[in-house]
C-alpha positions as CSV (number, residue, x, y, z in Angstrom):
1,X,0.0,0.0,0.0
2,X,1.5,3.4,-1.0
3,X,1.1,6.7,0.8
4,X,-1.6,7.9,-1.6
5,X,-3.8,4.9,-0.8
6,X,-3.3,5.4,3.0
7,X,-4.2,9.1,2.7
8,X,-7.6,8.2,1.2
9,X,-8.6,6.3,4.3
10,X,-6.7,8.2,7.0
11,X,-8.0,11.1,9.2
12,X,-7.9,14.2,7.0
13,X,-6.3,16.2,9.8
14,X,-3.4,13.7,10.0
15,X,-3.2,13.7,6.2
16,X,-2.9,17.5,6.2
17,X,-0.1,17.5,8.9
18,X,1.8,14.7,7.0
19,X,1.7,16.7,3.8
20,X,3.1,19.7,5.5
21,X,5.9,17.6,7.0
22,X,6.7,16.1,3.6
23,X,6.8,19.6,2.2
24,X,9.6,20.4,4.7
25,X,7.3,22.7,6.8
26,X,7.9,23.1,10.5
27,X,5.1,21.6,12.4
28,X,3.2,23.4,15.2
29,X,2.8,22.1,18.8
30,X,-0.8,20.9,18.3
31,X,0.1,19.2,15.1
32,X,3.0,17.3,16.8
33,X,0.7,16.3,19.6
34,X,-1.9,15.0,17.1
35,X,0.8,12.9,15.3
36,X,1.9,11.3,18.6
37,X,-1.7,10.2,19.2
38,X,-2.0,8.4,15.9
39,X,-3.2,4.8,16.0
40,X,-4.4,2.3,13.4
41,X,-4.3,3.5,9.8
42,X,-3.1,6.9,10.9
43,X,-0.1,5.3,12.5
44,X,0.7,3.4,9.3
45,X,0.5,6.7,7.4
46,X,2.9,8.6,9.6
47,X,5.3,5.7,9.7
48,X,5.4,5.5,6.0
49,X,5.8,9.2,5.7
50,X,8.7,9.1,8.2
51,X,10.3,6.3,6.2
52,X,10.0,8.4,3.0
53,X,11.6,11.4,4.6
54,X,14.4,9.2,6.1
55,X,15.2,7.8,2.6
56,X,15.2,11.2,1.0
57,X,17.4,12.7,3.8
58,X,20.0,10.0,4.7
59,X,19.3,7.2,2.1
60,X,19.4,3.5,3.0
61,X,22.6,3.4,5.0
62,X,22.1,2.5,8.7
63,X,25.0,3.4,10.9
64,X,26.4,2.0,14.1
65,X,29.4,2.8,16.3
66,X,31.9,0.5,18.0
67,X,31.9,1.8,21.6
68,X,32.0,0.9,25.2
69,X,30.0,2.3,28.1
70,X,31.8,3.0,31.4
71,X,29.4,3.9,34.2
72,X,32.0,4.8,36.8
73,X,29.8,4.9,39.9
74,X,26.3,4.2,41.0
75,X,26.5,6.4,44.1
76,X,24.2,9.5,43.7
77,X,22.9,12.2,46.0
78,X,19.7,12.4,43.9
79,X,16.7,10.2,44.4
80,X,15.1,10.2,40.9
81,X,12.0,8.0,40.8
82,X,12.8,6.5,37.5
83,X,16.4,5.4,38.3
84,X,17.1,1.9,39.5
85,X,20.8,2.3,39.0
86,X,21.7,4.7,41.7
87,X,22.4,3.9,45.4
88,X,22.8,6.0,48.5
89,X,26.5,6.1,49.6
90,X,25.7,4.0,52.7
91,X,24.1,1.2,50.7
92,X,25.9,-2.1,50.5
93,X,25.6,-2.2,46.7
94,X,27.7,0.8,45.9
95,X,30.7,0.9,43.6
96,X,33.2,3.6,42.4
97,X,35.8,2.9,39.7
98,X,39.1,4.6,40.2
99,X,40.7,6.4,37.3
100,X,43.1,3.6,36.6
101,X,40.3,1.1,36.2
102,X,38.4,3.5,33.9
103,X,41.5,3.9,31.8
104,X,42.0,0.1,31.7
105,X,38.5,-0.4,30.4
106,X,38.9,2.3,27.8
107,X,42.2,0.8,26.7
108,X,40.7,-2.7,26.5
109,X,37.9,-1.4,24.3
110,X,40.3,0.7,22.1
111,X,42.6,-2.3,21.5
112,X,39.5,-4.3,20.4
113,X,38.7,-1.6,17.8
114,X,36.3,0.8,19.7
115,X,36.4,4.3,18.5
116,X,34.4,5.8,21.4
117,X,34.0,5.4,25.1
118,X,30.8,6.8,26.7
119,X,31.4,7.7,30.4
120,X,28.7,8.6,32.8
121,X,28.0,8.1,36.5
122,X,26.0,9.1,39.5
123,X,26.6,12.2,41.5
124,X,28.6,10.9,44.6
125,X,29.1,13.1,47.7
126,X,32.6,14.2,48.6
127,X,33.7,14.0,45.0
128,X,36.7,16.2,44.0
129,X,35.5,18.1,41.0
130,X,38.9,17.6,39.3
131,X,38.0,13.9,39.0
132,X,36.0,14.7,35.8
133,X,38.9,16.4,33.8
134,X,41.4,13.8,35.3
135,X,39.4,11.0,33.7
136,X,39.6,12.7,30.3
137,X,43.3,13.6,30.6
138,X,44.4,10.1,31.6
139,X,42.5,8.4,28.8
140,X,43.8,10.9,26.2
141,X,47.3,10.4,27.5
142,X,47.1,6.7,26.7
143,X,44.8,6.9,23.7
144,X,44.8,10.3,22.0
145,X,42.7,9.1,19.1
146,X,39.9,7.6,21.2
147,X,36.7,9.7,21.2
148,X,35.6,10.6,24.7
149,X,31.8,11.0,24.9
150,X,31.2,11.8,28.5
151,X,29.3,13.6,31.3
152,X,25.6,14.4,30.9
153,X,24.3,17.9,31.6
154,X,23.5,16.9,35.2
155,X,27.2,15.9,35.7
156,X,28.3,19.2,34.1
157,X,25.9,21.0,36.6
158,X,27.4,19.0,39.5
159,X,31.0,19.5,38.5
160,X,30.4,23.2,38.0
161,X,28.8,23.5,41.4
162,X,31.5,21.5,43.1
163,X,34.2,23.7,41.5
164,X,32.3,26.9,42.0
165,X,32.8,27.7,38.3
166,X,30.3,28.7,35.7
167,X,29.1,26.1,33.2
168,X,31.2,27.7,30.4
169,X,34.4,27.7,32.5
170,X,33.9,24.1,33.6
171,X,33.2,22.9,30.1
172,X,36.3,24.7,28.8
173,X,38.4,22.8,31.4
174,X,36.9,19.5,30.2
175,X,37.4,20.4,26.5
176,X,41.0,21.4,27.2
177,X,41.5,18.1,28.9
178,X,40.3,16.3,25.7
179,X,36.5,15.9,26.0
180,X,35.1,15.4,22.5
181,X,31.3,15.3,23.0
182,X,28.7,15.0,25.7
183,X,25.6,12.7,26.0
184,X,22.3,14.7,25.9
185,X,20.9,12.5,28.6
186,X,19.3,13.8,31.9
187,X,16.7,15.4,29.6
188,X,13.9,12.9,30.5
189,X,10.9,15.2,29.7
190,X,11.8,18.9,29.3
191,X,8.9,20.1,31.4
192,X,9.4,21.3,34.9
193,X,6.1,20.1,36.2
194,X,7.0,16.5,35.2
195,X,10.6,16.9,36.4
196,X,9.5,18.0,39.9
197,X,7.5,14.8,40.2
198,X,9.9,12.2,38.8
199,X,13.2,13.8,39.7
200,X,12.8,16.5,42.4
201,X,16.0,18.5,42.9
202,X,17.5,17.5,39.5
203,X,18.4,20.2,37.0
204,X,15.6,22.2,35.6
205,X,14.6,22.4,31.9
206,X,16.3,25.8,31.6
207,X,19.5,24.5,33.2
208,X,19.6,21.6,30.9
209,X,19.0,23.8,27.9
210,X,21.7,26.3,29.1
211,X,24.3,23.6,29.6
212,X,23.6,22.1,26.2
213,X,23.7,25.4,24.4
214,X,26.9,26.3,26.2
215,X,28.6,23.1,25.1
216,X,27.5,23.6,21.5
217,X,28.8,27.2,21.6
218,X,32.2,25.9,22.7
219,X,32.3,23.4,19.8
220,X,31.3,20.4,22.0
221,X,28.6,18.5,20.2
222,X,26.0,16.4,22.0
223,X,23.3,13.8,21.4
224,X,19.7,14.6,22.2
225,X,17.2,12.3,24.0
226,X,13.8,11.9,25.5
227,X,12.9,9.4,28.2
228,X,9.1,8.7,27.9
229,X,6.3,6.4,28.9
230,X,5.9,7.2,32.6
231,X,3.6,10.0,33.7
232,X,3.9,12.4,30.8
233,X,1.4,12.6,27.9
234,X,1.6,13.4,24.2
235,X,1.5,17.2,24.9
236,X,4.7,16.9,27.0
237,X,6.4,14.8,24.4
238,X,5.4,17.2,21.7
239,X,6.7,20.2,23.7
240,X,10.0,18.3,24.3
241,X,10.5,17.6,20.6
242,X,10.0,21.3,19.7
243,X,12.5,22.4,22.4
244,X,15.1,20.2,20.8
245,X,14.2,21.5,17.3
246,X,14.6,25.1,18.5
247,X,18.0,24.4,20.2
248,X,19.2,22.7,17.0
249,X,18.0,25.6,14.8
250,X,20.1,27.9,16.9
251,X,23.3,25.8,17.6
252,X,23.4,22.9,15.1
253,X,25.2,21.0,17.8
254,X,23.1,17.8,18.1
255,X,24.5,14.8,16.3
256,X,21.4,12.6,16.7
257,X,18.1,12.1,18.5
258,X,17.6,9.0,20.7
259,X,14.2,8.1,22.1
260,X,14.6,6.1,25.3
261,X,11.6,4.1,26.6
262,X,11.0,4.1,30.3
263,X,12.1,0.8,31.7
264,X,9.7,0.3,34.6
265,X,10.3,-3.1,36.3
266,X,12.8,-2.0,38.9
267,X,12.3,1.8,38.7
268,X,11.5,2.9,42.3
269,X,8.5,5.1,41.4
270,X,6.8,2.1,39.7
271,X,8.0,-0.8,41.8
272,X,7.3,0.8,45.2
273,X,4.3,3.0,43.9
274,X,6.1,6.2,45.1
275,X,4.2,8.2,42.4
276,X,0.7,7.8,41.3
277,X,-0.3,6.7,37.8
278,X,3.1,5.6,36.6
279,X,2.8,3.7,33.4
280,X,4.6,0.4,32.7
281,X,6.6,2.1,29.9
282,X,5.3,3.2,26.5
283,X,3.1,0.8,24.5
284,X,4.4,-0.5,21.2
285,X,2.2,1.9,19.3
286,X,3.4,4.8,21.4
287,X,7.0,3.9,20.5
288,X,6.3,3.7,16.8
289,X,4.4,7.0,16.9
290,X,7.3,8.7,18.8
291,X,9.9,7.5,16.2
292,X,7.8,8.4,13.2
293,X,6.8,11.8,14.7
294,X,10.4,12.6,15.6
295,X,11.4,12.1,11.9
296,X,8.5,14.3,10.7
297,X,9.3,17.1,13.2
298,X,13.1,17.0,13.3
299,X,14.1,15.9,9.8
300,X,15.2,19.4,8.7
301,X,17.3,19.9,11.7
302,X,18.5,16.5,13.2
303,X,18.9,14.0,10.4
304,X,20.0,11.1,12.5
305,X,17.5,9.1,14.6
306,X,18.9,6.3,16.7
307,X,17.1,3.1,17.8
308,X,17.9,1.8,21.3
309,X,18.3,-2.0,21.0
310,X,18.9,-2.1,24.8
311,X,15.5,-0.6,25.5
312,X,13.5,-2.1,22.7
313,X,15.3,-5.3,21.9
314,X,17.1,-6.0,18.7
315,X,14.1,-7.2,16.7
316,X,11.8,-4.3,17.6
317,X,14.8,-1.9,17.0
318,X,15.2,-3.5,13.6
319,X,11.5,-2.8,12.9
320,X,11.8,0.8,13.9
321,X,14.2,1.3,11.0
322,X,11.0,1.4,9.0
323,X,9.6,4.3,11.1
324,X,12.2,7.0,10.5
325,X,15.3,5.7,12.2
326,X,18.7,5.4,10.5
327,X,21.1,4.5,13.3
328,X,21.5,1.3,15.3
329,X,23.5,2.8,18.2
330,X,26.5,1.1,19.6
331,X,28.0,-2.2,20.6
332,X,28.2,-1.0,24.2
333,X,30.1,-4.0,25.7
334,X,28.9,-2.9,29.1
335,X,25.5,-1.4,30.0
336,X,24.4,-0.8,33.6
337,X,21.6,1.8,33.7
338,X,18.9,-0.1,31.6
339,X,20.0,-3.5,32.9
340,X,19.6,-2.4,36.6
341,X,16.1,-1.2,35.7
342,X,15.0,-4.5,34.3
343,X,15.9,-4.4,30.6
344,X,16.2,-7.9,29.2
345,X,18.4,-7.5,26.1
346,X,21.9,-7.7,27.5
347,X,24.9,-5.3,27.3
348,X,26.5,-6.2,24.1
349,X,25.7,-6.7,20.4
350,X,28.5,-7.7,18.2
351,X,29.2,-5.5,15.1
352,X,28.5,-8.5,12.9
353,X,25.1,-9.1,14.6
354,X,24.2,-5.4,14.2
355,X,25.1,-5.7,10.5
356,X,23.0,-8.8,10.1
357,X,20.0,-7.1,11.7
358,X,20.5,-4.1,9.3
359,X,20.9,-6.4,6.2
360,X,17.7,-8.3,7.2
361,X,15.9,-5.0,7.2
362,X,17.0,-4.6,3.6
363,X,19.3,-1.7,4.5
364,X,23.0,-1.1,4.2
365,X,25.2,-1.2,7.4
366,X,28.1,1.2,7.9
367,X,30.4,1.7,10.8
368,X,30.6,5.4,11.8
369,X,32.4,7.7,14.2
370,X,30.6,9.4,17.1
371,X,30.0,12.4,14.9
372,X,28.7,10.4,12.0
373,X,31.7,10.2,9.6
374,X,31.5,6.9,7.8
375,X,34.4,4.5,8.6
376,X,33.3,1.6,6.4
377,X,30.2,0.6,4.4
378,X,29.5,-3.1,4.2
379,X,28.0,-4.5,1.0
380,X,27.4,-8.1,2.2
381,X,27.1,-10.0,5.5
382,X,30.1,-12.1,4.6
383,X,32.3,-9.0,4.3
384,X,34.9,-9.0,7.0
385,X,35.9,-6.3,9.4
386,X,39.4,-6.1,10.6
387,X,38.7,-5.0,14.2
388,X,39.6,-7.6,16.9
389,X,36.2,-7.3,18.6
390,X,34.8,-9.2,15.6
391,X,36.9,-12.2,16.5
392,X,36.1,-12.7,20.2
393,X,33.2,-14.1,22.2
394,X,31.8,-11.6,24.7
395,X,31.4,-13.0,28.2
396,X,30.5,-11.5,31.6
397,X,33.5,-13.2,33.1
398,X,35.8,-11.2,30.7
399,X,34.0,-7.8,30.5
400,X,32.0,-7.7,33.7
401,X,28.5,-6.4,34.4
402,X,26.6,-4.1,36.7
403,X,25.6,-7.1,38.9
404,X,29.2,-8.2,39.3
405,X,30.4,-4.7,40.0
406,X,28.0,-4.1,42.9
407,X,29.4,-7.3,44.5
408,X,33.0,-6.5,43.8
409,X,34.7,-5.5,47.1
410,X,37.7,-3.9,45.3
411,X,35.5,-1.1,44.0
412,X,33.2,-0.5,47.0
413,X,32.5,3.3,47.5
414,X,33.5,3.1,51.1
415,X,37.0,2.0,50.2
416,X,37.5,5.2,48.1
417,X,35.8,7.7,50.5
């Protein structure tokens, strides 16, 4: 069924919005909200329209990055209702990786062919603010070509407060140390009424925007994200997408947009009923609608939309390549935050498995850098890659996991502080 056939039987209001999007018009808030509510035939229509825009904008290549996540501590002064990862510093299940262990993990990944390390952690008390630039300096000293993608806006906020420096001064120190880009996480929903409920005391919407804009101004690119499917509704999601669009219009500093479904099973606000009316994550239809709408809203500004195989699972992530997405994320090697919340899809996908999923979706896989330069396009599943990671079997024994870390007495927080 082609788009013209669908338009004949879809809601005329949705058809009109889709036609505006396909004509490269910027959509209004109420139009975005309406798209996010699409179900049935209307959902098919916006998914097909998003796929058309994706093909026109980025073609049939689906990219991925060979990277490693390093979550250096789960100790945090915040008590965000959605976070199953963090622990109070007095808890038995705390850990804190010293700089030498962070560097060891980065070096291990680099020697296996990773081009990026993504470094984030909780906000531990008593932290020396210089720990942040020291991480970056020590990694760059050993591996100057490894891209360091590190420290979310809430970590920038924390480091700046600990150092009594402004955001710009603190970010300049990190950049001089060798920071290459930052994750646009800690966004959740960019609406303070929602943030006050799910993460009281965490940075405000304006603080998040200010830190992101400041990073972009300094030539530090970032990703952009949304974490949805908890207490917010389509209005809040629509507002969030338009905030990202306006930032990108001004700064052009976002490399991609990454929708992150709320993983509910172990999230305190869901598990212990700390907040009323928390949903068990987004429905499948809501996920499809979010991806498709994101492409229709952001296409003129943020051309890369990433699927999260950790959140959605490899097969649903593969399906979402038909709904506007063009990037499969990373190999990860380690993943703690979603796993601790109850995600069931593991911490590692091999580059070859990622390529197989992309080929099976009738698309063309390509390894990329963090900033979306193409390293290699693969024309067949049998085509070999020369990185060592392709030749090994991943195992928890070799690479570890969140659940091993919280039991490892070598890295207990109390031993460091």
